[in-house]
C-alpha positions in Angstrom: -13.1 -7.6 -72.9 -13.6 -10.2 -70.2 -12.0 -8.7 -67.3 -12.3 -5.1 -68.4 -16.6 -6.8 -67.0 -15.4 -8.5 -64.3 -13.8 -5.2 -63.0 -16.4 -2.8 -63.4 -18.4 -4.6 -60.9 -15.5 -4.1 -58.4 -15.0 -0.6 -59.1 -18.9 -0.1 -58.9 -18.2 -2.6 -55.2 -15.2 -0.1 -54.8 -16.9 3.3 -55.7 -20.1 2.5 -53.3 -18.4 1.4 -50.3 -16.1 4.4 -50.3 -19.5 6.5 -50.5 -21.2 4.3 -47.8 -18.4 5.7 -45.8 -18.6 9.1 -46.2 -22.3 9.0 -46.0 -21.0 7.1 -42.3 -18.7 9.8 -41.9 -20.8 12.6 -43.4 -23.8 11.3 -40.1 -20.8 10.8 -36.9 -19.8 14.1 -38.6 -23.5 15.7 -38.5 -24.4 13.9 -35.5 -21.1 15.7 -32.8 -22.3 18.7 -34.3 -25.4 18.6 -33.9 -24.2 17.9 -30.1 -21.9 20.6 -29.9 -25.1 22.6 -30.9 -26.3 21.6 -28.5 -23.8 21.7 -25.8 -23.0 25.9 -26.9 -27.3 26.3 -26.9 -26.5 24.9 -22.9 -23.0 27.3 -22.7 -25.2 30.2 -23.7 -28.9 29.8 -22.1 -25.7 29.3 -18.8 -24.7 31.9 -18.7 -27.2 34.0 -19.9 -29.1 33.4 -16.7 -25.2 34.5 -14.3 -25.7 37.6 -16.9 -29.4 38.4 -15.7 -29.2 37.7 -11.6 -25.7 39.7 -12.1 -27.9 42.5 -13.7 -30.2 42.3 -11.5 -28.1 42.0 -8.3 -26.6 45.5 -9.5 -29.9 47.0 -10.0 -30.8 46.0 -6.1 -27.4 47.4 -5.2 -28.2 50.8 -7.5 -31.5 51.2 -5.1 -29.9 50.7 -2.0 -27.6 52.7 -2.2 -29.3 55.5 -4.1 -31.7 54.6 -0.6 -28.7 55.0 1.7 -27.4 58.5 0.2 -31.3 60.3 0.1 -30.8 58.6 3.5 -27.9 60.9 4.5 -28.0 63.6 2.9 -32.0 63.7 4.1 -30.3 63.9 8.5 -27.2 65.3 7.3 -30.4 68.1 6.2 -32.1 68.1 9.5 -28.8 68.0 11.5 -27.4 71.0 9.8 -30.7 72.8 10.9 -30.8 71.8 13.9 -26.6 72.9 14.3 -28.2 76.6 12.5 -31.4 76.7 14.8 -29.4 75.4 18.8 -26.6 78.6 17.3 -29.4 81.1 16.8 -30.6 80.7 20.4 
């Protein structure tokens, strides 16, 4: 019986060490995952800024293209009218 009594504290001690090791590993994993999450959020924000910037530039480009088209159409109409006027004379 003396052997069982001395073996039980050793088993408990080993179990406690195993649990402490698991706890430390889990804490390290949580810390690593938190760092990964932070990095992922930063990357996501960076890509959002890039997308927002590209969207703004595209909108500005579309506006400029529309303004150019309107200007060219106006010039063309004016040129056609001037041509028709000069031919009518």
